[in-house]
N, C-alpha and C positions, 0 to 999 in steps of 0.2 A: 806296609802300605794298605790303606783301606779305600775301596772305591765307593764314592758317594754317588749312588745312582739308583733308579728304580729297579725292581725285579724285572729281568729281561723277559720278553715275550718269546714264544717258540720260534726258532728259525726254521723256515720251510722252503725258502728260495733265496735267490741272489739279493732281492730287495731287503728282506728281513735280515739277512746276514750282514749286509752293508750297514744297516741301521745299528745292529749289535756292535759291529766293529767300530763304528764312529763314536759310539757312546762309551764302550768299555775298554777299547784297546788303543785306538789312535792317540788319545790324550796322554796315555801312560807308557807307551811302548819304549820310549827312550829311557825311562826310569827302569823298566824291567831289564833293559840291556845293561844299564850301569850296575844294578845290584846282582845281576847274573842269575835271575830266577823269575818264574811267573808265580805271583803270590796266590795263596790259597783262596782268597775271596774271588779272584778271577776264575779259578778252576771251578768254583761253585757256581758262578754265573754261567760258565760254559755248560755245566750240567743242567742248570735251570732252563737254558735255551734249547736243550736237546741236541747239542752239537757233538757229543762224544762219538756216537755211533748211530746216526739217523738212518743209515742204510739197512740196519737190522730190521727184521719183521716186527710188527706191532706186538706180537706175542711176548717177547722178553722186555719190551719197552722201547723199541725203535719206532721209526716213522715210515719204514719201507721206502725211503728216498731212493730215486734212481741215481745212477752214477754220473750222468750229465749234470744233474743239479748238485750232487756232492762236489764235483769239480768246481762249479761256480761258487759254492760256499767256501771251499778251501782257497780259491783265488782271493775272495774278499778277506778272509782271515790273513792270508799272506800279504795282502796289501797293507794290513795294519801292523802285523808282527810276525816275522818268519819263525821266531822261536815258538810262539803259540801254535802256529801252523804245523811245526815239526812235531810237537806233542800230539796234535790231532792225527798226524800221519802215522806214527808208530802205534798209537792206540787203534786206529782204523785197521792196520795190518793184523793186529792180534784179533780184534773182534771179527773181521771178515774171515780170517783163517778158521776161527772157531765155528762160524756160521757155515762155512763151506765143507769143513772136514771133521768137525767135532762129533762125538758120540752123543746120544740123547742124555747120558749122565753128565757129560762135560757141558752141554748146553744148559741143563738145569742148574748146574753149579755156578757157571760163570757168566752166561749171556745176560741175565737181568742186571748184574752189577756192572758189566762192561757197557751196557746200554745207557745206564744212568750216570756213569762216572764214579759210582761208589768204589769200584775197582778200576784203577788205571793200568793200562798195559804198555809194555815196552818190548822192542824187537831186538834179540841178541843174535847177531850173525858175525860181525867183524871181530877179528882177533889180532893181538899184537903180532906184527911181522907178516900177517897174511891179509889184513884188511878184509874185504868181503869176497875174496877168492875162495869159493867153496872147496876147491881141491886142497886148500891149505888148512882146512878146519882140523884143529888138534883136540878140541874139547871132545870128550868121550862120554858115551852113555852105555854102561855095561848092564846087561840083563842078568838077573839072578836073585834068588831069595824071594821070588814072587813080585819083583818090582824092578826098578832101575837105579843105578848109582851114577851120578854125573860128576865129572871132574874137568876143570879147565878154566880159562879166562876169556871173557868177552870185553872188547874195548869199543869206545865211541858209541855207547848205548844211549841214544836220545831218550830223555825222560827217566834215565836210570836212577837218578837221585830220588825221584818221587814215586816211581811205579810200584804197584802192588803185585803185579803178575808179569813174569817174563816169558816170552815165547823164545825158547832156546833151541838152536840148531846144533846138533852134536853127532859125532860119528858113532854109529852102531856097528855090530859085527857084519851087518848086511850092507848098509849104505849110510845115508844121512837121515836122522829122525828129528822131528819137531816135538818139543816137550813144553808143557805148561808147568812153570816152576814158580810157586808163590815166593814172594820176597822173604817171608818169615820162616821159610824152611831152614832147618839147621844146616849150617855149612855155606850159606849164601852170604857173601860179603860185598858191600857196595862202597866204592871209593870215588868221590867226586872228581870230575875233571873240569877245571876252571880256566878262565882267561884265554878262551879260544878266539880265533880271528873273528868269526861271525856266529850268528844264532847263539849269542852268549847267554840267553835266558832259557835255553832248551834243557838245562840241567843234565848235561852229559855225565856219564859215569863209566868206570870200569867195574865189571861184575865178576867176582871170583866164585867158583863152585868147587868146594872142597868136600869130597865124599858126600854129596847131597843125595839123600835117599828119597826116592819117589815111588808111589804105588803104581801099579800097572796102568791105571787110568790117566797117568800124566802124559802118555804118548798121544800125540794129536795126529790123526790121519794114519795112512799106511807107513810101515817102517822100512820098506825095502824097495829097491829097483826103480823102475820108471815112474811109478806113482808118487814116490817120495820126492822125486825131482819136480813133479807137477806142483806139489804143495809149495816148494820153495819158489818156483817160477811164478806162480800165481800171486803169492804174497809180495814178492819184489815188484811185480808189475803194478800192483795197486799202490805200493809206496811210491813208485816212480811217477805214477799218475798224479798223486798228491803233490809231489815236488814240482812237477810241471805246472800244476795249478798255482802253487805258491810263487813260482818264477813269473808267471803272468801277473800275479798280484804285485810283485816288486816293480815290474815295468810300469804298471798303472800308477803305483805310488810315486815313482820317479817323475812320471808325466805330470801328475797333479801338483807335486811339490815344485817342480821346475816352472810350470805355467804360472802358478801363483807368485813365485818369487820374481820371475821375469816381468810380470805385470806391474809390480810396484817398485822394483829396483830401477833406479835411473842412472844413466851414463851419458854425460854431456848434455844433460837436460832432457833426454829422451828415455822412455821406458825401455828396458833391456829387450822386451818382447818385440820391439820394432826393428831390431837388428837382424838382417837376413841370415847370418850364421846361426843365431839363436833360433830363429824360425825353422831353419833346416833341422836342427837337433830335435825340436819339439815335433815336427812332422814325422821324423823317423820313429820317434817314440809312439806316436799315434798308430803308425802303420804296423810296427812290430807287435804292439799290444793286440791289435785286431787279428793279425795273422796267427800269433801264438794261441790266442783264444779260440780261433777256428780249428786249429790243429788239436787242441785239447778237447773240444766238443766232438770232433770226429772220433777220437779215441774213446770218449765216454759213450757215444752212441753204439760203437762196436761192442763195448763191454755189456751194455744193456741188452744188446741183441744176442749175446753169447757167441760172437764171431771171434775166432782165433786170431784174425788179423789185428785185433786190438793190441796185441803185444808189440808189433812193429810200429803201429800208429802211436803208441805211448812212448816208445824209444824216440821217435822223430819229434813228437811234441816236447818231450823233456829236453832233447838236445837243442832244438830251435829256441825254446823259451829261456833256457838257462844261459845260453850264450848271449842272447839278446838282453837279458837282465843285467849281465855283467857290463855289456857295452853301454847300456843306457844309464846304469848307475854311475859309471865313470863320467858320462856326459852331464848327469845331474849335479855331480860334485863340481864339474868344470863351470857350469852355469852359475852356481852359487859362489864360485871363487873361493877366497879364504874362508868365508862363512861355511862353505861345504866341507871344510876340513875340521870344523869345530863340533863339539857336542851339542851346540845350540840349534842345529838343524838336523832333521832325520836322514838327510841324504848320505851322511857319513855311515850311518847304520845300514842303509840300503846297499851301499858299496861293499861293505864287509860281508853282509848276508848273501849278496848275489854271488860272490865268489864261491861260497860254500855250495851253492846249487849246482855248480859245474862239477862237483866232486862226489856228492852223496848220491845214493841209489844208482850207481854206475857212473864212473867218470866219463867225461865227454870224449876222451880218447877211445874208451871201450865202446861208447855209443856209435862213434863214427865207423869203427871196424864192423860193428854189428849191422848197421844200416847199409854199409857198402857190401857186406857179405850177402845180405838179403837181395840187394839189387843184382848182384852177380848170379845168384841162384835163379832169379826170375828171368834173366836174359838168356840163360843156358837151358831152360826147360825144353 
């Protein structure tokens, strides 16, 4: 697939992100879903727009974008295509972790390429049989011979079919370590995972590491104890923030598609939009889009301020927005009737993608336990 469009301008805010998405993403997103991948020409357009890692400092090629604005940008991308937003999410996790915890040598090697998208990153945590439960990590990183040897299997790796650099979490002798593993390292094998329920163009893969030998500089951040947990917590928090933003985007997409359809679809000689039950559905979409957007903005402001409360704020934003996205995607299909079940309208894609949002970056059941636990701690202080 070749996109016929002008070279994109730099994305610097919500307005420019919306213009980019309306030009390069919305008209083609259903086709991406059908073919099960995001084409290379779109990836190049994303790079030209500066979308891969705009939060990085200008030094390696970023724009120094604040995280509130990054959330707005990821919302707009999620409005157009959850699969593309998923690719941005995992790349963001890798680039941010490098910026936060990387050594000067790691910065010099990887940051410029991650900033421009010359190197695309993917996040490797989930494993067969364990999911994202860190206590179940079986992938090992053994130190010896002046470096590390990694063995194990990671599953559900978003962007894994296309990524050039993997951020791999593996069990060391001390705790859990994070490692930068190039795709072309001997012993790395990539197996595509196709035909998923939703985000079908996010190029999922299973990644096998078979005696992958890495030099000492592959270890990212501290290798043991409390600090290693902080690396994982911070990385997952940023990924969860992006998923929350994408969920807001899905709600907005459902609203726009449903309002447009209801305005021209006639029932009994009247526009569907005049029916009270349809109006109720649309009003709920408007309300939840605004509410979830405000929750996301609060989490972003706390991130920019360096406030630790951002972790809980992000859990809440992701829980609220993802559950609302599922609810309103179902209503969007209902408003479209039989057309909503067909590939001719995007709401069927929204419906499938929204369900994925309730599972990734912490299932909603885990989120509810976490949120309730925080409330209990606050009440018993």
